[in-house]
C-alpha positions in Angstrom: 0.0 0.0 0.0 1.5 3.4 -0.9 2.0 6.0 1.7 -0.6 8.5 0.3 -3.2 5.7 0.2 -2.5 4.8 3.7 -2.7 8.5 4.9 -6.1 8.9 3.0 -7.4 5.8 4.7 -6.3 6.9 8.2 -7.7 10.3 7.5 -11.0 9.0 6.3 -11.2 6.6 9.5 -10.4 9.7 11.7 -13.1 11.8 10.1 -15.8 9.0 10.3 -14.9 8.4 14.0 -15.4 12.0 14.9 -18.5 12.3 12.9 -20.1 9.5 14.8 -19.0 10.7 18.1 -20.3 14.3 17.3 -23.6 13.0 16.0 -24.4 10.9 19.1 -22.7 12.8 21.9 -23.3 16.5 20.7 -26.9 16.2 19.9 -28.0 19.6 20.9 -25.0 21.5 19.4 -25.3 23.6 16.3 -23.5 21.7 13.6 -22.2 23.0 10.2 -20.3 21.5 7.2 -16.7 21.3 8.3 -13.9 22.9 6.3 -10.2 22.7 6.9 -7.7 25.1 5.3 -5.3 22.1 5.2 -7.0 19.2 3.6 -10.0 18.7 1.0 -12.3 17.0 3.3 -14.9 16.2 0.5 -12.1 14.5 -1.5 -10.7 12.4 1.3 -14.1 11.3 2.9 -16.4 11.3 -0.2 -19.0 13.3 1.6 -19.6 16.4 3.6 -19.2 16.3 7.4 -21.5 18.2 9.6 -19.8 18.8 12.9 -20.0 21.1 16.0 -17.1 23.6 16.3 -15.5 21.6 19.1 -15.4 18.4 17.0 -14.2 20.5 13.9 -11.1 21.9 15.8 -10.4 18.1 16.9 -10.7 17.0 13.4 -8.2 19.7 12.2 -5.8 18.9 14.8 -5.8 15.2 14.1 -5.7 15.5 10.4 -2.5 17.9 10.8 -0.8 15.7 13.2 -1.7 12.4 11.2 -0.4 14.1 8.0 2.9 15.2 9.5 3.7 11.9 11.4 7.4 11.6 11.2 7.3 7.6 11.5 7.1 5.1 8.6 5.6 2.8 9.2 3.3 4.8 11.3 2.6 3.1 14.7 -0.8 3.2 16.4 -0.8 6.5 18.2 -1.4 4.8 21.6 1.8 2.8 21.0 3.8 5.8 19.6 7.1 6.6 21.5 6.6 10.4 20.8 3.0 11.8 21.4 2.4 14.4 19.0 -1.1 15.5 20.0 -1.7 18.4 22.5 -2.7 16.9 25.8 -6.4 18.3 25.6 -6.8 16.9 22.0 -5.2 13.6 22.9 -7.8 13.0 25.7 -10.6 13.9 23.2 -9.3 11.5 20.5 -9.2 8.8 23.0 -12.8 9.5 24.1 -13.7 9.5 20.5 -12.0 6.5 19.5 -13.4 4.5 22.4 -16.9 5.6 21.8 -17.1 5.5 18.1 -15.1 2.1 17.9 -17.7 0.6 20.3 -20.8 2.2 18.4 -19.4 0.9 15.0 -18.5 -2.5 16.3 -22.1 -2.9 17.7 -23.7 -1.5 14.4 -21.8 -4.1 12.4 -18.8 -1.9 11.0 -16.1 -4.6 11.5 -13.9 -2.7 8.9 -13.3 0.1 11.4 -12.5 -2.4 14.2 -10.0 -4.1 12.0 -8.4 -0.8 11.2 -8.1 -0.2 15.0 -6.4 -3.4 15.6 -4.0 -3.6 12.6 
């Protein structure tokens, strides 16, 4: 698998997890179509993401950090020797991964579980 293909897959998965989390955990918050200065979300995800402001900031932080990861092959963030996420965002992404991973597993999305494990 090429590095760009792997990066796009990781970014698509990050976007999906944050979208699921925002949809189920931030029900009463105002959402808008997310836009990032650094990435073309529509090209990466194939759809438009409706996120609250907090989740859009988390998505932007996660995309920048994943896109600039110095490790090759990239380890899972939880096993990385150098944590690049800001502590606030690191706690938030852990919560997102835990909730969304469980939600997607329970709704039959095994492809995302496999992504987390391998």
